[in-house]
C-alpha positions as CSV (number, residue, x, y, z in Angstrom):
1,M,10.6,-1.5,-16.2
2,E,12.1,2.0,-17.4
3,D,11.3,5.4,-15.2
4,D,9.0,7.0,-18.5
5,V,6.8,3.4,-18.8
6,T,3.2,4.5,-18.8
7,L,0.7,2.7,-16.8
8,L,-1.0,3.2,-20.7
9,D,1.9,1.4,-22.1
10,R,1.6,-1.7,-19.1
11,L,-1.9,-1.9,-20.5
12,G,-1.3,-1.9,-23.7
13,G,-1.6,1.6,-25.3
14,E,-4.2,3.5,-26.9
15,E,-5.8,0.4,-28.6
16,T,-6.3,-1.5,-25.3
17,V,-8.1,2.1,-23.9
18,A,-10.2,1.5,-27.1
19,R,-11.3,-1.8,-26.8
20,L,-11.7,-1.6,-23.0
21,V,-13.9,1.6,-23.4
22,D,-16.4,-0.1,-26.4
23,K,-16.3,-3.4,-23.9
24,F,-17.6,-1.3,-21.1
25,Y,-20.0,0.6,-22.8
26,D,-21.5,-2.2,-24.3
27,R,-21.9,-3.6,-20.5
28,V,-23.6,0.4,-18.8
29,V,-26.0,0.3,-22.2
30,R,-27.0,-2.8,-20.8
31,D,-27.0,-2.3,-17.4
32,E,-30.1,-1.5,-15.8
33,S,-29.3,1.2,-13.0
34,L,-26.6,2.7,-15.3
35,A,-28.3,3.1,-18.9
36,P,-30.7,5.8,-17.8
37,L,-27.7,8.9,-17.5
38,F,-26.7,7.8,-21.5
39,A,-30.8,7.6,-22.7
40,A,-30.1,11.1,-24.0
41,S,-26.5,10.7,-24.9
42,D,-24.3,9.8,-28.8
43,I,-22.8,6.8,-27.1
44,R,-20.4,7.2,-29.4
45,E,-19.1,10.6,-28.1
46,V,-19.3,9.4,-24.6
47,K,-16.9,6.7,-25.9
48,R,-14.9,9.0,-27.5
49,K,-14.6,11.1,-24.3
50,Q,-13.8,8.2,-22.2
51,T,-11.2,7.3,-24.5
52,L,-9.4,10.7,-24.6
53,F,-9.6,10.6,-20.8
54,L,-8.6,7.4,-19.7
55,T,-5.8,7.7,-22.6
56,Q,-5.0,10.9,-20.7
57,F,-5.7,9.6,-16.8
58,L,-3.2,6.6,-17.5
59,G,0.0,8.9,-18.3
60,G,-0.4,9.4,-22.4
61,P,-1.0,12.5,-24.2
62,P,-3.3,15.2,-23.0
63,R,-5.9,14.9,-25.5
64,Y,-8.9,15.3,-23.1
65,S,-7.5,18.2,-21.6
66,E,-6.4,19.7,-24.8
67,E,-10.4,19.7,-26.3
68,F,-12.1,20.3,-23.0
69,G,-10.0,21.7,-20.5
70,H,-9.3,20.1,-17.1
71,P,-11.1,17.2,-16.3
72,M,-13.2,18.3,-13.3
73,L,-14.5,14.8,-12.8
74,R,-16.8,15.4,-10.1
75,Y,-17.8,18.8,-11.2
76,R,-19.0,17.4,-14.4
77,H,-20.9,14.4,-13.2
78,L,-22.9,16.3,-11.0
79,P,-25.5,16.7,-13.1
80,F,-26.2,12.8,-12.7
81,P,-27.3,11.5,-9.9
82,I,-24.5,8.8,-8.7
83,T,-25.8,6.6,-5.6
84,P,-23.0,4.3,-4.3
85,A,-25.2,1.4,-5.7
86,R,-24.7,3.1,-9.5
87,A,-20.8,3.9,-8.7
88,E,-20.3,-0.2,-7.5
89,A,-22.5,-1.1,-10.8
90,W,-20.2,1.6,-13.0
91,L,-17.2,-0.4,-11.3
92,A,-18.7,-3.8,-12.4
93,C,-19.1,-2.8,-15.7
94,M,-14.9,-1.7,-15.8
95,A,-14.0,-5.4,-14.2
96,G,-16.2,-6.9,-16.7
97,A,-14.9,-5.1,-19.6
98,M,-11.1,-5.8,-17.9
99,D,-12.3,-9.6,-18.2
100,D,-13.5,-9.2,-21.8
101,I,-10.3,-7.7,-22.8
102,G,-7.9,-9.9,-21.1
103,L,-6.8,-7.3,-19.1
104,Q,-4.6,-9.4,-16.2
105,G,-2.1,-8.2,-14.0
106,P,-0.3,-5.8,-11.7
107,A,-1.1,-3.1,-13.9
108,R,-5.0,-3.7,-13.7
109,E,-5.3,-4.3,-9.9
110,F,-3.8,-0.9,-9.6
111,V,-5.6,1.0,-12.0
112,Y,-9.1,-0.7,-11.0
113,G,-8.3,0.3,-7.8
114,R,-7.8,3.9,-8.9
115,L,-11.1,3.6,-10.2
116,T,-12.4,2.8,-7.6
117,Q,-11.3,5.9,-5.6
118,V,-12.6,7.9,-8.5
119,A,-15.7,5.8,-8.9
120,H,-16.8,6.4,-4.8
121,H,-15.6,10.0,-5.3
122,M,-18.3,10.7,-7.6
123,V,-21.2,9.7,-5.8
124,N,-23.5,13.0,-5.3
125,T,-27.0,11.2,-4.3
126,Q,-28.0,9.0,-1.8
127,E,-29.9,5.4,-2.3
128,D,-33.2,7.2,-1.8
129,D,-32.3,10.2,-4.0
130,S,-31.8,12.7,-2.0
131,P,-28.5,15.0,-2.7
132,L,-25.8,15.0,-0.8
133,D,-23.7,17.8,0.5
134,R,-21.8,19.0,-2.4
């Protein structure tokens, strides 16, 4: 492939990301450990932000940063108790969403690996709800 082909391109572009995010949050809002984190949120806005972020994360236009500034993921997620189990539930929802839209191949595996690193980095609370050193 050409050097200027992004992961976003390899995955199918912005339309694929939007479909992935829709399927992902369909799963998140049904997950008993994750749903409470989104109970007070407008899920449409959460989906919109996630679509902007993932599009940028995958090499697309920096619309997330243009609208919200630097992602600062860990900082933005500190108000939410993210346990190791919730990180794994998040990843399971993402893997399921990838399956739902038929995302396969090396690009999927690479992206899932990167998202696994991000999910584990977001952990800020032990399972017993005691905050970790931040």
